[in-house]
C-alpha positions as CSV (number, residue, x, y, z in Angstrom):
1,X,0.0,0.0,0.0
2,X,1.3,3.5,-0.8
3,X,0.4,7.0,0.2
4,X,1.5,10.0,-1.8
5,X,2.3,13.2,0.1
6,X,0.4,16.2,-1.1
7,X,-1.1,16.0,-4.6
8,X,-3.4,13.6,-6.4
9,X,-1.7,10.7,-8.2
10,X,-3.3,11.9,-11.4
11,X,-1.3,15.1,-11.4
12,X,1.8,14.1,-9.5
13,X,4.6,13.4,-12.1
14,X,7.4,12.8,-9.6
15,X,5.6,11.6,-6.5
16,X,7.4,11.1,-3.2
17,X,5.6,8.1,-1.8
18,X,5.5,6.9,1.7
19,X,5.1,3.1,1.5
20,X,3.2,1.0,3.9
21,X,3.3,-2.8,4.0
22,X,0.6,-4.9,5.6
23,X,1.9,-7.8,7.7
24,X,0.1,-10.5,9.7
25,X,2.8,-11.1,12.3
26,X,4.8,-8.6,14.4
27,X,8.1,-10.4,13.6
28,X,7.7,-9.4,10.0
29,X,7.9,-5.7,10.8
30,X,11.7,-5.5,10.6
31,X,11.7,-6.8,7.1
32,X,9.4,-3.9,6.0
33,X,11.4,-1.4,7.9
34,X,14.7,-2.6,6.4
35,X,13.2,-2.0,2.9
36,X,12.3,1.6,3.9
37,X,8.6,1.0,4.5
38,X,6.2,1.3,7.4
39,X,4.6,-1.9,8.7
40,X,0.8,-2.1,9.4
41,X,-0.3,-5.1,11.4
42,X,-3.6,-6.4,9.9
43,X,-5.0,-9.7,8.5
44,X,-6.9,-10.1,5.3
45,X,-9.1,-12.6,7.2
46,X,-10.3,-9.8,9.5
47,X,-11.3,-6.2,9.1
48,X,-8.9,-4.2,7.0
49,X,-10.7,-0.8,7.0
50,X,-8.3,0.8,9.5
51,X,-5.3,-0.6,7.7
52,X,-6.1,1.6,4.6
53,X,-6.9,4.8,6.5
54,X,-5.2,7.8,4.8
55,X,-4.0,5.8,1.8
56,X,-4.2,7.2,-1.7
57,X,-3.4,4.1,-3.6
58,X,-3.3,0.4,-2.8
59,X,-1.3,-2.5,-4.3
60,X,-2.6,-6.0,-3.7
61,X,0.3,-8.5,-4.0
62,X,-0.7,-11.1,-1.4
63,X,-1.2,-14.7,-2.4
64,X,-1.5,-18.1,-0.9
65,X,0.1,-19.7,-4.0
66,X,-1.3,-22.6,-6.0
67,X,0.1,-25.2,-3.6
68,X,-2.0,-24.4,-0.6
69,X,-5.4,-25.9,0.2
70,X,-8.5,-24.5,-1.5
71,X,-9.8,-22.9,1.7
72,X,-6.6,-20.8,2.1
73,X,-6.6,-19.9,-1.6
74,X,-10.2,-18.7,-1.4
75,X,-9.6,-16.8,1.8
76,X,-6.5,-14.9,0.5
77,X,-6.5,-14.8,-3.3
78,X,-10.2,-14.2,-3.7
79,X,-11.9,-13.0,-0.5
80,X,-8.8,-11.1,0.8
81,X,-8.5,-9.2,-2.5
82,X,-12.2,-8.5,-2.7
83,X,-12.2,-7.3,0.9
84,X,-9.4,-4.8,0.2
85,X,-11.1,-3.5,-2.9
86,X,-14.3,-2.9,-0.9
87,X,-12.3,-1.2,1.8
88,X,-10.7,1.1,-0.8
89,X,-14.2,2.1,-2.0
90,X,-15.4,2.7,1.5
91,X,-12.5,4.9,2.3
92,X,-12.6,6.9,-0.9
93,X,-9.3,5.4,-2.3
94,X,-9.5,5.7,-6.0
95,X,-6.3,3.9,-7.2
96,X,-5.9,0.1,-7.0
97,X,-3.2,-2.1,-8.5
98,X,-3.7,-5.8,-8.5
99,X,-1.1,-8.5,-8.9
100,X,-2.8,-11.4,-10.7
101,X,-1.7,-14.7,-12.3
102,X,-1.2,-15.7,-16.0
103,X,-4.2,-17.8,-16.9
104,X,-6.7,-16.1,-14.6
105,X,-8.7,-14.9,-17.6
106,X,-9.5,-18.4,-18.6
107,X,-9.4,-20.5,-15.4
108,X,-11.4,-23.3,-17.0
109,X,-8.4,-24.0,-19.2
110,X,-6.0,-24.4,-16.3
111,X,-3.7,-27.3,-15.9
112,X,-4.6,-30.0,-13.3
113,X,-4.3,-28.6,-9.8
114,X,-4.4,-24.9,-10.9
115,X,-8.1,-24.5,-11.6
116,X,-9.2,-23.4,-8.1
117,X,-6.3,-21.0,-7.7
118,X,-6.8,-19.3,-11.1
119,X,-10.6,-19.2,-10.5
120,X,-10.0,-17.3,-7.3
121,X,-7.7,-14.8,-9.1
122,X,-10.2,-14.4,-11.8
123,X,-13.0,-13.6,-9.4
124,X,-10.9,-11.0,-7.6
125,X,-9.9,-9.4,-10.9
126,X,-13.5,-9.2,-12.1
127,X,-14.6,-7.7,-8.8
128,X,-11.9,-5.0,-9.1
129,X,-12.9,-4.2,-12.7
130,X,-16.5,-3.8,-11.7
131,X,-15.7,-1.7,-8.6
132,X,-15.5,1.7,-10.3
133,X,-11.9,2.2,-9.0
134,X,-9.1,3.3,-11.3
135,X,-7.6,-0.2,-11.6
136,X,-4.5,-1.9,-13.1
137,X,-4.3,-5.7,-13.2
138,X,-1.0,-7.4,-13.9
139,X,-1.1,-11.2,-14.4
140,X,2.4,-12.6,-14.1
141,X,4.4,-15.8,-13.9
142,X,6.9,-15.1,-11.1
143,X,10.4,-16.4,-10.6
144,X,13.0,-15.8,-8.0
145,X,15.7,-14.8,-10.4
146,X,17.7,-11.6,-10.1
147,X,16.0,-8.5,-11.4
148,X,17.2,-7.2,-14.8
149,X,15.1,-4.0,-14.9
150,X,13.8,-4.6,-18.5
151,X,10.5,-6.0,-19.5
152,X,8.0,-6.6,-22.3
153,X,4.4,-5.5,-21.6
154,X,1.3,-6.1,-23.7
155,X,-2.3,-7.1,-23.3
156,X,-1.0,-10.7,-24.0
157,X,2.6,-11.8,-23.8
158,X,2.9,-14.4,-26.4
159,X,6.3,-15.8,-25.5
160,X,7.5,-19.3,-24.8
161,X,8.9,-18.0,-21.6
162,X,6.7,-15.4,-20.1
163,X,8.2,-15.4,-16.6
164,X,9.7,-12.5,-14.8
165,X,11.6,-11.9,-11.5
166,X,9.7,-10.8,-8.5
167,X,11.7,-7.6,-8.1
168,X,10.9,-6.5,-11.6
169,X,7.2,-7.2,-10.9
170,X,7.4,-5.1,-7.8
171,X,8.9,-2.2,-9.8
172,X,6.1,-2.5,-12.4
173,X,3.4,-2.4,-9.8
174,X,4.9,0.7,-8.1
175,X,5.4,2.6,-11.3
176,X,1.9,1.7,-12.5
177,X,0.4,3.8,-9.7
178,X,1.1,7.1,-11.5
179,X,1.5,5.9,-15.1
180,X,-1.8,6.8,-16.8
181,X,-1.2,4.4,-19.7
182,X,-1.9,1.6,-17.2
183,X,-5.1,3.0,-15.9
184,X,-8.1,0.7,-16.2
185,X,-6.1,-1.9,-18.1
186,X,-5.1,-5.5,-17.7
187,X,-1.8,-6.4,-19.2
188,X,0.9,-9.1,-18.9
189,X,4.6,-8.6,-18.5
190,X,7.7,-10.8,-19.0
191,X,11.4,-10.2,-19.0
192,X,12.3,-8.2,-22.1
193,X,14.4,-5.4,-23.6
194,X,12.7,-2.2,-22.6
195,X,13.2,-0.2,-19.4
196,X,10.2,-0.6,-17.2
197,X,9.1,3.1,-17.5
198,X,9.3,3.0,-21.3
199,X,7.5,-0.3,-21.6
200,X,4.6,0.9,-19.5
201,X,4.3,4.1,-21.3
202,X,4.0,2.2,-24.6
203,X,1.1,0.0,-23.5
């Protein structure tokens, strides 16, 4: 979650953002602080309204992952995301960036073992699109490789390898907050040849 100091995200070309990270356990706070953020203790399974107080933009990047049980997947990837979207609307937060998963647009075509996970992502994405918020949805296939800082971005990434390092994804989500070319769009990204700012501007 991020809060801009001062002006609206629509007009702020070089925003100085104060970044907040939602955590479930107190022991996770130091990790957020070490990265320059401010931890907020909250749980997607409970009430998140207070956690988004005074925010101007939200990034949802939580996920149970496809290997957890279906109950956990529903609780986090679907209901948790929907709950945060609804909290944003309630608090008057206009901007919402959603990390999704490649394949969430057609969950019925998922490989064995992935259907429930992608269906949860699909339902959360659709809820955001129908919310009236200024949204950006970025379906990805994450890896733990070292960031390269260059990507390919399009409505559909038609590559044999459409994976991308987590750190590059984080940079894309952050830059999307103020990049108007990403407003009310769903697009995929992969490792590529263009600097992130340029790739997003060309969407």
